[in-house]
N, C-alpha and C positions, 0 to 999 in steps of 0.2 A: 499154346495160353499167354504162356510167353512169348511167344513171335506176335500174336496180338496183342498185347502187353506193348512189346515194343514197338511196333506199326502204325499203336495210335499215338503213343511217344511223339515217335519221329513225326508224323504228321503234325499236331500240337506245339515240339520244332520248326516245320517249316513253317507254318500259321503263322508264327512267333517275328521269325524271321520275313516274310514276307513285311508282316505289318510293320517291321522296325524300317523296314527299306520304302517304302510305302511314303513311313511320317520324316524321312530321315531327305525324299526326293520333294514332300511338301515343302518341308522344313527348307533347302536349297531353291527353290521359285518362287516363294518370298523374302528371301534374302536378297536374291535380282530382282526383282519387282521392285521391291527398295532402290538398291544400289540405282535401278534403270531410272528411277522416279529422279531419287536424286541430279543425278549425273543428265540429268534433263532440265532439270530447275537451274542449274549450276551455266546449264549453256546458253537456257535464255538471260540468265544474269549478265552472263558476261556481252547478249548481245541488245538488251537493254544498255546494258552503259558506253557501249560501242556510238549506238545510237542519240546518245543523251550526249556525247560528247561532241558526235556530229553536229547536231540542231544548235548546240550551243555556241559552239565551231560558230556558225552558221551566223547568228544572232552575235559573239562578239566582230565577225569582220563587221556585217551590219553597225552597230556600234566605232571600231574602229574608221572605218570611212566617213561615213555621213554624223558624228554626231563629235568622237574627239579632234581628229586627225583635221578633217573642216571648219572645224571650229577654234583652228591655230591659224593668227599671223605667218605669215608670210612671214617674213625675218624669228619669226620660233618653227620652223621648221626645222632648220639644220640643228636647235638644242636636241631636237630627240635622239642624236648621238651619245648622247647619252643616254640613255634609254636601253640602246643596242645588245649591249648585256645582261643589263639586271629587269630589265622589261617594266613595263607600264603595271602594276595590279590591282586589281581592281572585285571587289568582293559582288559576286552577285548580288544580293543585295545592289549594292551602290548601281549597276548596271541597268539590273532591271525598269528599277527608280525612272532609268533616263530614255530606254527603248524598252515595254513590257516584251513577256513571251506571250507566244502565242498556247493559245489552250492546250494545244496536245503535246507541246513542250513541258507543260506546266504538271502535265497529268500526267508525265515520262518522270519527271524529277521530282515529283511529293510520293510518288510508287516504286520509287525507291528509296525514299526517303532521305533523300539529302538536303544538308542547312545550304538557307541561301545565306547563313552570312559566313561560312568556313567554308565555300566552295569559291574558288579563285576563277579568273580567268589570268594572264600573264599575257601582254603583248609584247612581240621585239621586233620593237622599228628597226630595218635595213636598209642600209646607204641604197640609193640619192631620197627617202625619208618621202617618197610618195603615198598617196593615200594605201595603194595594193602594197608596198613593201611592208610585209610585215612578215612576221613570222604570230601563233597563235598557239599556248598553252593551257588547257584543264586541267584545272585542278577542283577533282570533288569530292564535295564529303557529305558521302552519303554512311545508314549503317546497312544496308543492306546489297 
């Protein structure tokens, strides 16, 4: 009788251990899934930011070459050297008021919850200060 009781107690203990292990495995799987989803979202966010910066750089290049530089009188072009180090700064709202964004760039910009007034484009003219002699830096102000 003691052996039966002991055996039943062992079976109960084994079932409890199996239950605890099963619960631990389920919790571990849930934690792993949450981690992977967060990581995936982070990677998507980095990819979106990179894509947005690339598209805004293209827009800024077009703005500088076709609107800003082409609007300078020939005698003013050498004065661009003044901005070689400090850059020419534009808010995105100023730039897009002159050269509108395409719908896909607007959607990407808004999906990242970026601010048009606080996002900046900085253009650094380079010697010999022709239309394609510059570097661009993008400073996005986004909440996502």
